[in-house]
C-alpha positions in Angstrom: -47.4 -14.3 -14.6 -49.4 -14.2 -11.4 -46.4 -15.0 -9.2 -44.1 -12.2 -10.6 -46.6 -9.5 -10.1 -46.6 -10.8 -6.4 -42.9 -10.6 -6.5 -43.0 -7.4 -8.0 -45.8 -6.2 -5.1 -43.7 -7.0 -2.6 -40.8 -5.3 -3.7 -42.5 -2.1 -4.7 -43.4 -2.3 -0.8 -40.0 -1.6 -0.2 -39.0 2.8 0.0 -35.8 2.1 -1.8 -35.1 5.8 -2.3 -31.4 7.2 -2.2 -32.2 8.7 1.3 -32.9 5.2 2.9 -29.8 2.4 2.9 -31.1 0.2 5.0 -33.9 -0.3 2.0 -31.8 -0.2 -1.1 -29.9 -3.4 0.9 -33.3 -4.8 1.3 -34.4 -4.4 -1.9 -31.3 -5.9 -3.6 -31.4 -8.8 -0.8 -35.0 -9.1 -2.1 -34.1 -9.7 -6.0 -31.4 -11.8 -5.0 -33.7 -13.6 -3.2 -35.9 -14.2 -6.4 -32.6 -15.3 -8.3 -32.3 -18.1 -6.1 -29.3 -20.0 -4.5 -26.9 -21.6 -6.4 -24.8 -18.6 -8.6 -22.0 -16.7 -7.4 -22.7 -13.3 -6.1 -20.3 -10.8 -6.3 -21.1 -7.5 -4.0 -19.5 -4.2 -4.8 -20.6 -1.0 -2.5 -19.4 2.9 -3.6 -20.1 6.2 -1.5 -22.8 3.8 0.6 -24.6 2.3 -2.2 -24.8 -1.7 -2.7 -24.6 -3.4 -6.0 -24.4 -6.8 -7.3 -23.2 -9.0 -10.0 -24.7 -12.7 -10.6 -23.2 -15.1 -12.5 -23.3 -18.9 -13.0 -20.4 -20.8 -10.5 -17.7 -20.9 -12.5 -18.1 -18.8 -14.9 -15.1 -16.1 -15.7 -14.3 -13.4 -18.1 -16.6 -10.9 -20.0 -20.0 -11.7 -20.3 -21.8 -12.7 -23.8 -25.5 -10.9 -22.2 -25.5 -9.0 -19.3 -29.2 -8.3 -17.8 -29.2 -4.7 -16.0 -31.8 -3.3 -13.5 -32.1 -1.0 -11.1 -33.7 -1.1 -7.5 -34.1 2.6 -6.1 -37.0 4.9 -7.0 -37.4 8.4 -6.7 -39.4 9.7 -3.8 -43.3 9.1 -3.3 -45.9 9.4 -0.9 -46.7 6.9 1.8 -49.7 5.3 -0.6 -47.5 4.7 -3.2 -45.2 2.3 -1.8 -48.8 0.1 -0.5 -48.9 -1.2 -4.5 -52.8 -1.5 -5.7 -53.7 -3.4 -8.5 -56.4 -2.4 -10.5 -57.7 -4.8 -13.9 -54.5 -5.3 -15.8 -52.3 -1.9 -14.1 -50.3 -2.5 -11.2 -49.9 0.5 -9.2 -47.1 1.9 -6.9 -43.6 4.0 -6.6 -41.3 2.0 -9.0 -44.1 -0.2 -10.7 -42.9 1.2 -14.2 -39.6 2.0 -13.4 -38.1 -0.1 -12.6 -39.3 -3.0 -10.4 -41.4 -5.2 -12.4 -38.7 -5.2 -15.1 -36.0 -6.3 -12.5 -38.4 -9.0 -10.8 -38.8 -10.5 -14.6 -35.2 -10.3 -15.2 -33.9 -12.1 -12.2 -36.8 -15.0 -12.8 -35.5 -15.0 -16.1 -31.8 -15.7 -15.3 -32.3 -18.2 -12.8 -34.5 -20.1 -15.9 -31.6 -19.5 -18.3 -28.3 -19.2 -17.0 -27.0 -22.6 -16.4 -28.8 -23.6 -20.2 -27.3 -21.3 -22.5 -23.9 -21.9 -24.0 -22.1 -18.6 -23.0 -21.7 -16.4 -19.7 -24.6 -14.9 -19.1 -24.4 -12.1 -16.0 -27.6 -10.0 -14.1 -26.6 -6.6 -12.3 -28.5 -5.1 -9.8 -28.0 -1.4 -9.0 -29.2 0.7 -6.3 -28.7 4.2 -7.6 -29.9 4.8 -11.1 -32.2 7.5 -10.0 -29.1 9.8 -8.5 -27.0 9.1 -11.5 -25.6 5.4 -11.5 -22.5 6.5 -10.7 -21.9 3.9 -7.9 -23.4 1.3 -8.9 -23.2 0.7 -13.0 -20.6 3.2 -12.9 -18.9 1.7 -10.5 -18.7 -1.8 -11.8 -18.1 -1.3 -14.7 -14.9 1.1 -13.4 -14.0 -2.2 -11.6 -13.5 -4.3 -15.0 -17.2 -5.2 -15.7 -17.7 -5.9 -19.5 -20.0 -7.6 -21.8 -20.4 -8.5 -25.4 -24.2 -6.4 -25.1 -26.2 -5.4 -22.5 -30.0 -5.5 -21.6 -31.2 -2.7 -19.4 -34.6 -3.3 -18.3 -35.9 0.3 -18.4 -39.1 0.9 -19.3 -39.8 0.8 -23.2 -43.4 -1.6 -23.8 -41.0 -3.8 -25.9 -39.8 -1.5 -28.1 -35.9 -1.5 -28.4 -34.1 1.7 -27.0 -30.4 2.5 -29.1 -29.9 6.1 -28.3 -31.0 7.7 -25.1 -29.8 11.4 -24.0 -26.8 12.6 -21.8 -27.3 14.5 -18.5 -25.5 17.2 -16.7 -26.5 18.2 -13.1 -25.7 22.1 -12.7 -25.6 24.2 -10.1 -26.1 28.1 -10.7 -25.1 30.1 -8.0 -24.5 34.0 -7.4 -23.4 36.2 -4.9 -25.0 39.9 -3.9 -25.0 42.3 -1.4 -27.1 42.3 1.6 -28.9 45.4 2.7 -32.4 46.3 4.4 -35.1 45.2 2.5 -36.7 49.0 2.7 -33.7 50.0 0.6 -33.1 47.9 -2.0 -30.6 49.8 -3.9 -28.2 49.7 -1.1 -28.0 45.6 -1.8 -27.4 43.7 -4.8 -30.3 40.7 -5.0 -28.5 37.2 -5.3 -31.9 35.6 -5.9 -32.9 37.9 -9.1 -29.4 37.6 -10.5 -29.9 33.7 -10.3 -33.3 34.0 -12.0 -31.9 35.7 -14.6 -29.5 33.7 -15.2 -32.2 30.9 -15.6 -33.8 33.0 -17.9 -30.8 33.1 -20.4 -30.8 29.3 -20.2 -34.0 28.9 -21.2 -33.6 31.5 -23.7 -31.2 29.2 -25.2 -32.6 25.6 -24.4 -36.5 26.4 -23.8 -39.1 23.9 -23.1 -40.5 22.2 -26.0 -44.1 22.4 -26.4 -44.0 18.9 -27.8 -41.3 16.1 -28.1 -38.6 17.2 -30.0 -35.0 15.3 -29.5 -33.0 18.7 -28.5 -31.1 19.6 -24.9 -33.5 20.6 -23.0 -32.6 22.3 -19.3 -35.5 21.7 -16.3 -35.2 24.1 -13.3 -35.4 22.0 -10.3 -34.6 24.0 -7.2 -34.2 27.6 -6.2 -32.8 28.6 -3.1 -31.2 30.9 -0.8 -30.1 31.0 2.8 -31.7 34.3 3.6 -34.0 33.9 6.7 -35.6 36.8 6.9 -38.2 38.8 4.5 -37.1 42.1 4.8 -33.3 41.5 4.0 -31.8 41.5 -0.1 -30.5 37.7 0.1 -27.0 38.0 -0.6 -26.2 34.4 -1.7 -28.7 32.2 -4.1 -28.1 28.6 -5.8 -30.4 27.0 -8.4 -30.0 23.6 -9.3 -30.9 22.6 -13.0 -30.9 19.1 -15.1 -30.0 19.4 -18.5 -30.6 16.1 -21.2 -28.8 16.4 -24.5 -28.5 13.8 -27.4 -25.3 13.0 -28.8 -25.7 15.3 -31.7 -25.3 18.6 -29.2 -21.4 19.4 -29.3 -21.8 22.0 -26.1 -21.7 19.0 -23.7 -21.0 15.9 -26.0 -17.5 14.4 -24.8 -16.5 17.7 -22.9 -15.2 17.6 -19.5 -17.1 19.3 -16.7 -14.6 22.0 -16.5 -15.8 22.8 -20.8 -19.7 22.8 -19.6 -19.5 24.9 -16.8 -17.5 27.5 -18.7 -20.3 27.1 -21.7 -22.7 27.5 -19.1 -21.7 30.4 -17.7 -21.3 32.4 -21.0 -24.7 31.5 -21.5 -26.3 32.3 -18.2 -23.9 35.2 -17.1 -23.8 33.4 -13.4 -21.2 31.0 -12.0 -21.7 27.6 -12.5 -20.8 24.0 -11.2 -21.5 20.6 -13.0 -21.8 18.1 -10.5 -22.9 15.6 -12.5 -22.1 14.9 -16.3 -22.9 11.6 -18.0 -22.9 10.9 -21.5 -25.4 9.8 -23.9 -25.6 6.3 -25.2 -26.1 4.9 -28.5 -26.0 1.4 -29.8 -25.7 0.1 -33.6 -29.1 0.0 -34.6 -28.2 -2.6 -37.5 -26.2 -5.1 -35.3 -27.1 -8.6 -35.5 -27.9 -8.7 -31.6 -30.1 -5.4 -31.7 -31.4 -7.6 -34.8 -32.2 -10.6 -33.0 -34.0 -9.1 -30.2 -36.6 -7.0 -32.7 -37.3 -10.5 -34.4 -38.4 -12.2 -31.2 -40.2 -9.1 -30.0 -42.2 -9.6 -33.4 -42.5 -13.3 -32.7 -44.5 -12.3 -29.1 -47.1 -10.4 -31.2 -44.9 -6.7 -30.6 -43.9 -4.7 -34.0 -40.2 -5.0 -32.5 -39.7 -1.0 -33.2 -36.4 1.0 -32.0 -36.8 3.7 -30.1 -35.2 6.9 -28.8 -35.4 8.1 -24.8 -35.2 11.3 -23.8 -34.1 10.3 -19.7 -30.4 9.6 -19.3 -29.8 5.6 -18.6 -26.9 2.9 -17.3 -25.9 2.6 -20.7 -24.0 5.2 -21.2 -21.5 3.8 -19.0 -21.2 1.1 -21.5 -21.3 3.4 -24.7 -18.3 5.0 -23.3 -16.2 1.5 -23.3 -17.7 0.7 -26.9 -19.8 -1.6 -25.9 -23.5 -1.4 -27.2 -26.3 -1.3 -24.3 -30.3 -1.2 -25.1 -33.1 -0.3 -22.9 -35.7 -3.2 -23.3 -38.3 -3.5 -20.6 -42.2 -4.2 -19.9 -45.2 -0.9 -20.6 -46.8 1.3 -18.4 -46.6 4.9 -17.5 -47.1 7.5 -14.8 -43.2 7.3 -14.3 -42.4 9.3 -11.5 -45.8 10.6 -10.9 -48.6 10.1 -8.3 -50.4 7.2 -10.7 -47.2 5.3 -11.7 -48.3 1.8 -13.0 -47.1 -1.2 -15.1 -49.0 -2.3 -17.9 -49.2 -6.2 -16.9 -50.3 -7.1 -20.1 -46.8 -6.9 -21.7 -45.4 -8.6 -18.5 -45.8 -11.8 -19.9 -44.5 -11.1 -23.9 -41.6 -9.5 -21.9 -40.5 -12.5 -20.2 -40.7 -14.8 -23.4 -39.1 -12.7 -25.6 -36.1 -11.7 -23.0 -36.0 -15.7 -22.5 -36.2 -16.4 -26.6 -33.6 -13.5 -27.0 -31.1 -15.2 -24.3 -31.7 -18.6 -25.4 -31.0 -17.6 -29.5 -28.8 -15.0 -29.7 -25.1 -16.5 -31.0 -23.0 -17.5 -28.4 -20.3 -15.3 -30.2 -19.4 -11.4 -30.2 -17.3 -9.6 -32.6 
């Protein structure tokens, strides 16, 4: 385990954020180095985001099992890219989400890929934090298929069979400029956007505690106005919406349909920049059952879990392929004190290895 932790620390030190393409490539090459030589590496790129698909030499056709790991992280302070260990915690940007898991997956793939009696793949992507469309989405659109997909996002060895969909939305308003001393002569676009946000949050209020329902987060409000003594004539807000499969206003709707719905709710113009489906895997399937069993064998309960964050499993769900999230533990995701719980790393490695060695080579 210590070797894996050291490798993860090296990977955390790579500042692989969306705005640093050279570091995204560095993170990908580093992880391919963990896999090592002797495998076939198929490379992809979409809108400047590199990704890779690793398989044993000579294997072809759909994978029986596909391991999926993302190597990009959200922005953080400089010190977060200097990993530090405190007892059984490894701190740093991406420690929990999900560079430790990525290193474990690469190591496990290297160990078992040639030994299992079925085609096993490792999918490495660099854009999950900005939607996943140019990584997993692009590879799936290019024909990558599997019988079962394991995504190494953090779960503390619980098995996630459901996660929410997402809609990245821009609310916009146009008003009329005027001198700030005479506001009645203008129309304040910022106030129009703020009123629209208020109506949106009345429809989708922030829950006081965990709740399996649609939520909306206002991430940014901006205007091009440059003068304090001017009524702004235009304004925009960025909103991140997460929704479960049960919400018919979003699930299986087009971008246009979602925009129309949100225009009715907010009373302002709406552009849906990204729309990702929720994901669900059959909790009663043989593969999920086998994964839960090996988790129990290493001393964890093997419980099922729903996740509120969207993940790349939705690209497989849309193609009728079961995907689960299964990863080690930690806390502080996207925050200043993000860490991986190192007590879960070895059990995670053991459970993932046991699953790959014992899962049926056939699938329906």
